[in-house]
Structure formats: structure tokens, C-alpha cells
C-alpha positions as CSV (number, residue, x, y, z in Angstrom):
1,M,-40.1,22.1,0.9
2,A,-43.8,22.5,0.8
3,K,-45.3,25.9,1.0
4,I,-45.7,27.3,4.6
5,E,-49.3,27.5,5.6
6,L,-50.4,30.1,8.3
7,G,-53.0,28.7,10.6
8,R,-52.4,25.1,9.8
9,M,-50.2,22.2,10.8
10,N,-46.9,22.1,9.0
11,R,-43.9,19.7,8.9
12,L,-40.8,21.7,9.5
13,K,-37.1,20.8,10.1
14,A,-35.3,22.0,13.2
15,M,-32.3,24.1,12.1
16,W,-30.6,25.3,15.2
17,K,-31.0,25.8,19.0
18,T,-31.0,29.0,20.9
19,D,-31.4,29.9,24.5
20,F,-35.1,30.7,23.9
21,G,-36.1,27.9,21.6
22,M,-35.5,26.0,18.4
23,Y,-35.5,27.8,15.0
24,L,-37.3,25.9,12.2
25,E,-36.7,26.1,8.5
26,G,-39.4,28.3,7.1
27,N,-38.4,28.3,3.4
28,E,-39.4,31.7,1.9
29,E,-40.7,32.8,5.3
30,G,-37.3,32.6,6.8
31,K,-36.6,31.2,10.2
32,I,-39.5,30.4,12.5
33,L,-39.2,30.2,16.2
34,L,-40.5,27.3,18.3
35,P,-40.4,28.6,21.9
36,N,-38.7,26.4,24.5
37,R,-42.0,25.5,26.2
38,Y,-43.1,23.7,23.0
39,V,-39.8,22.0,22.1
40,P,-40.3,18.3,22.6
41,D,-37.9,16.5,25.0
42,G,-34.9,15.1,23.1
43,C,-35.5,17.3,20.0
44,E,-32.3,17.7,18.0
45,V,-31.2,19.7,15.0
46,G,-32.3,17.9,11.9
47,D,-35.5,16.5,13.4
48,V,-38.8,17.1,11.5
49,L,-41.6,18.3,13.7
50,D,-45.4,18.7,13.2
51,V,-46.1,22.3,14.3
52,F,-49.0,24.8,14.0
53,L,-48.1,28.3,12.7
54,Y,-49.7,31.5,13.9
55,L,-48.7,35.1,14.5
56,D,-47.5,36.3,17.9
57,S,-48.5,39.7,19.5
58,E,-45.8,41.4,17.4
59,E,-47.1,39.9,14.2
60,R,-44.2,37.5,13.8
61,L,-44.6,34.0,12.5
62,V,-44.2,31.5,15.4
63,A,-44.7,27.8,15.9
64,T,-46.3,25.6,18.5
65,T,-46.6,21.8,19.0
66,E,-50.0,22.3,20.5
67,T,-52.9,21.3,18.3
68,P,-55.8,23.9,18.0
69,L,-59.4,22.9,18.0
70,A,-59.7,24.2,14.5
71,Q,-57.4,25.2,11.7
72,V,-57.7,27.7,8.9
73,G,-60.4,26.6,6.5
74,E,-62.3,24.7,9.2
75,F,-65.6,25.1,11.1
76,A,-65.7,24.6,14.9
77,Y,-67.8,25.2,18.0
78,L,-65.8,27.5,20.3
79,K,-66.3,29.1,23.6
80,V,-65.8,32.9,24.2
81,A,-63.0,33.4,26.7
82,W,-63.1,37.2,26.9
83,V,-64.5,40.3,25.1
84,N,-63.1,43.8,24.6
85,E,-64.1,46.9,22.6
86,H,-63.0,45.3,19.4
87,G,-64.7,41.9,19.5
88,A,-64.6,38.5,21.2
89,F,-61.7,36.1,21.9
90,L,-62.4,32.4,21.5
91,D,-60.6,29.5,23.3
92,W,-59.3,27.3,20.5
93,G,-56.8,25.3,22.5
94,L,-53.8,27.6,22.2
95,M,-52.2,30.1,24.5
96,K,-53.2,32.9,22.2
97,D,-57.0,33.1,21.8
98,L,-58.8,33.4,18.5
99,F,-60.2,36.8,17.6
100,C,-63.7,37.3,16.2
101,P,-64.4,41.0,15.5
102,F,-67.8,42.5,16.0
103,R,-68.3,42.7,12.2
104,E,-68.0,38.9,12.0
105,Q,-70.6,38.3,14.7
106,K,-74.3,37.7,13.9
107,R,-75.1,38.9,17.4
108,R,-72.9,40.2,20.2
109,M,-71.0,37.2,21.6
110,E,-71.0,36.7,25.3
111,I,-68.3,35.3,27.7
112,G,-68.9,31.7,28.4
113,E,-71.1,31.0,25.5
114,S,-70.1,28.9,22.5
115,Y,-70.7,29.5,18.8
116,I,-70.2,27.8,15.5
117,V,-67.5,29.8,13.6
118,H,-65.3,29.5,10.6
119,V,-61.5,30.0,10.9
120,H,-59.8,32.0,8.2
121,V,-56.9,34.4,7.4
122,D,-58.2,37.9,7.0
123,P,-56.9,39.1,3.6
124,E,-56.4,42.7,4.8
125,S,-54.6,42.2,8.1
126,Y,-53.1,38.7,7.5
127,R,-54.4,37.7,10.9
128,I,-56.1,34.4,11.8
129,M,-59.6,35.2,12.8
130,A,-63.0,33.6,13.3
131,S,-66.4,34.5,11.7
132,A,-69.8,33.5,13.0
133,K,-71.3,34.3,9.6
134,V,-70.6,30.8,8.4
135,E,-72.9,30.9,5.4
136,R,-70.3,32.9,3.5
137,F,-67.8,30.1,3.8
138,L,-70.0,27.2,2.8
139,E,-69.8,25.7,-0.7
140,S,-72.7,24.6,-2.9
141,P,-72.6,21.1,-4.4
142,L,-73.8,22.9,-7.6
143,D,-70.6,24.9,-7.9
144,V,-68.0,22.1,-7.5
145,D,-66.9,19.2,-9.5
146,P,-69.6,16.5,-9.2
147,S,-67.0,14.0,-8.2
148,E,-66.4,16.0,-5.0
149,V,-70.1,15.8,-3.9
150,P,-70.9,12.9,-1.6
151,A,-73.2,10.4,-3.3
152,E,-76.5,9.1,-1.9
153,G,-75.7,6.5,0.8
154,T,-72.2,7.9,1.4
155,E,-71.0,8.2,5.0
156,V,-70.0,11.8,5.9
157,D,-68.8,13.8,8.9
158,V,-71.2,16.4,10.1
159,L,-71.0,19.3,12.6
160,V,-74.4,20.2,14.1
161,W,-75.0,23.8,13.4
162,Q,-78.5,25.0,14.5
163,K,-82.0,23.9,15.2
164,T,-84.8,24.9,12.7
165,D,-88.5,24.2,12.4
166,L,-87.6,21.2,10.1
167,G,-84.8,19.7,12.1
168,F,-81.1,20.5,12.5
169,K,-78.9,22.3,10.0
170,V,-75.4,20.7,9.8
171,I,-72.1,21.3,8.1
172,V,-71.2,18.4,5.9
173,D,-67.5,17.3,5.5
174,N,-66.4,20.9,6.5
175,R,-67.8,22.1,3.1
176,F,-71.5,21.9,2.5
177,A,-74.8,22.8,4.2
178,G,-77.0,19.9,5.1
179,L,-80.2,19.1,7.0
180,I,-81.3,16.2,9.3
181,Y,-85.1,16.3,9.5
182,D,-86.8,15.8,12.8
183,N,-88.3,12.5,11.7
184,Q,-84.8,11.1,11.1
185,I,-83.6,12.0,14.6
186,F,-83.7,9.3,17.2
187,R,-81.0,10.5,19.6
188,P,-80.4,13.8,21.3
189,L,-78.6,16.4,19.2
190,R,-77.3,19.8,20.0
191,T,-75.2,22.5,18.4
192,G,-71.5,21.6,18.3
193,H,-72.0,17.8,18.1
194,R,-69.7,16.0,15.7
195,L,-71.0,12.7,14.3
196,K,-71.3,10.4,11.3
197,A,-74.3,10.6,9.0
198,W,-75.4,9.3,5.6
199,V,-76.4,11.2,2.5
200,G,-80.1,10.7,1.7
201,K,-80.4,13.1,-1.2
202,V,-78.6,16.1,-2.8
203,R,-81.5,18.5,-3.6
204,D,-81.9,20.7,-6.7
205,D,-81.2,23.7,-4.5
206,G,-77.8,22.3,-3.5
207,K,-78.7,21.4,0.0
208,I,-78.0,17.9,1.3
209,D,-80.6,15.8,3.2
210,L,-79.0,13.4,5.7
211,T,-79.9,10.5,7.9
212,L,-78.3,9.3,11.1
213,Q,-77.9,5.7,9.9
214,K,-77.7,3.7,6.7
215,T,-81.0,3.2,5.0
216,G,-82.5,0.4,3.0
217,R,-82.7,-3.4,3.2
218,E,-78.9,-3.9,3.4
219,H,-78.8,-1.9,6.7
220,T,-81.7,-3.9,8.2
221,T,-80.0,-7.2,7.2
222,D,-76.6,-6.1,8.7
223,F,-78.2,-5.1,12.0
224,A,-80.3,-8.3,12.2
225,E,-77.0,-10.2,12.2
226,T,-75.6,-7.9,14.8
227,L,-78.7,-8.5,17.0
228,L,-78.5,-12.3,16.5
229,A,-74.8,-12.2,17.6
230,Y,-75.8,-10.1,20.7
231,L,-78.4,-12.8,21.6
232,E,-75.9,-15.6,21.2
233,R,-73.4,-13.7,23.5
234,N,-76.0,-12.8,26.2
235,G,-77.8,-16.0,27.1
236,G,-80.2,-15.9,24.2
237,R,-82.2,-13.0,25.6
238,C,-82.7,-9.3,25.0
239,R,-85.0,-7.2,27.2
240,L,-85.8,-4.7,24.4
241,G,-89.1,-5.2,22.5
242,D,-91.7,-3.3,20.5
243,K,-92.8,-1.2,23.4
244,S,-89.3,-0.2,24.5
245,A,-88.3,3.4,24.4
246,A,-86.4,4.6,21.3
247,E,-83.7,6.1,23.6
248,D,-83.1,2.7,25.3
249,I,-82.7,1.0,21.9
250,Y,-80.3,3.6,20.8
251,D,-78.3,3.5,24.0
252,Q,-77.9,-0.3,23.6
253,F,-77.4,-0.6,19.8
254,Q,-77.0,2.9,18.3
255,V,-79.8,2.3,15.9
256,S,-83.3,3.8,15.6
257,K,-86.4,2.0,16.9
258,K,-87.6,1.5,13.3
259,T,-84.4,-0.3,12.4
260,Y,-84.6,-2.4,15.5
261,K,-88.2,-3.5,14.9
262,R,-87.4,-4.4,11.3
263,A,-84.5,-6.5,12.4
264,V,-86.6,-8.3,15.0
265,G,-89.2,-8.9,12.3
266,D,-86.6,-10.3,10.0
267,L,-85.2,-12.7,12.6
268,Y,-88.8,-13.7,13.6
269,R,-89.7,-14.5,10.0
270,R,-86.6,-16.7,9.8
271,R,-87.8,-18.5,12.9
272,L,-84.5,-17.6,14.7
273,I,-86.2,-15.8,17.7
274,V,-89.5,-15.8,19.6
275,I,-91.1,-12.6,20.9
276,T,-92.2,-12.6,24.6
277,D,-93.5,-10.1,27.1
278,R,-89.9,-9.8,28.4
279,G,-88.4,-8.9,25.0
280,I,-87.0,-11.4,22.5
281,E,-85.3,-14.8,22.9
282,L,-83.5,-17.2,20.6
283,A,-85.7,-19.9,19.3
284,E,-85.2,-23.4,20.8
């Protein structure tokens, strides 16, 4: 059996039923209770279940079939449910809220506000907790095997972290710090957004520059074909032209105005479209 991981999803076998739930095989951790309210309908001894493991109020290992918004080792944007004299408690999708002590807050968290945090197991108390001091948990591309660093042009997952004078800081693939510059942003962004981005450059200081779409001629050619197919499906016309708002172009095609104009120019040079006051049309 694989090692039991606190604060993460585990695949565990149901061993026996009791009046208050199902006990799961916990290997070196012993038996682990899955309370009745989480036992799936029709679950029988011998079934293997995907469960999340955490500690109950008495510090006992317990399982749930609910899926949290973040697991240990992950970053997330979570809302404060309540605060007491020890810290804030964040809603992470489970019945028991996630604790963020005052020492792990950059500024005092407020009820109803959301914050980017990292989820980890506190080495002293063995409790799952959150930290808003996320810089401590980010890795540098300079300190890992080069094969683990996303190459230029690679698609990555990003979590929007915070606005800066240059653009938006983001967390890349749940590991690295990155930046999307203002001149690369053609859609609304806000803290907590999760989206796809593409690596533009890994800088000498270890930071990663990103774009919100593929770059280069290949991307323009790909979208030109997408635009041509759109015209063929929609009566040979598109109302969007050079003077259309970037937001309207993104809402329709999820590309920047720059990419749209390049694709229009490509189709025009190939004499596949004509440009009119009403937008663009397929050539006769």
C-alpha cells in the first residue's frame, strides 16, 4: 500500500462497517474512520475509495469523500469564514475550515475577504494550515533540475496572484513565480483567476515571463484558419474589424486584437477575404 498522505487525496480500501461509519485500511497509521455521512451509497467492505485525509477536532486522522479546494502543497484563493483570537479560518470546501494563524498572515485577514494562500502541514503541530506568506513556498527555476522548468512556448497553468506596476504576478504550475506584463493583457484579470498561459522567457533571476496566448507566426496561421472556418459557418461575414474593441474580439475568439489583425491581414493577402466598413467578408 502507498504511504498515507495527510492533507491529500488517498486511495484506501474499506475494511469493515460500524454503526458510525466505515473503517478504512490506513497501513502504518492504523484504521481510519470514514463517517457515515461520507460513505457512498452501496459501499461495501473491499471497495477502494478516493478520500481526503485530515485531522478532526481531537487530532485523530479522519477521511472524507468531499474534495477540498486545495490540498497540501498547493496554492489557492480562499475566503475567510471566521476569525478568533488565534487567527483566521478559511473556507476550503470541507466541513472543518482551514486555519491560518496570525503569524502566517501578511496583514490581518478579514471575514468575507479572499486571499492567496499555500496549504501545508505544520511541522511542529502536524496540523494542516494555510500561509499567506506564499513567497516562502515558491521554487526558483534556478534551483531545480532544468528538465522540470517549462521551456519557452510551453503552455502552463497559472494562478493570478497580485497586481504590480508592471502587470500581474502569477504562480506557475503551482511551483514558480511568474509575471504577465500589462502590454500582454487583453482580457480582464483579477487575483484568484486560474487560466492557461504560455512561457515567453525564463529570466536570469529565475522569474518567468508569460503571455496569454501563443506567440509567433505559427499562432497567427492557426488562428487565420480558425477565422476562415468561422466565416464559412456564418454566411461569409464577421462584424469585427480593425476598429473593433479588443474586448469584443476576445469575447468572440479568445485572442488579442493584435492576433486578430494579423490573421485578417494574412487572409487578405491570400485574397480569401475583403475588408468592408461592416467588418470582413469572404471573397467572391
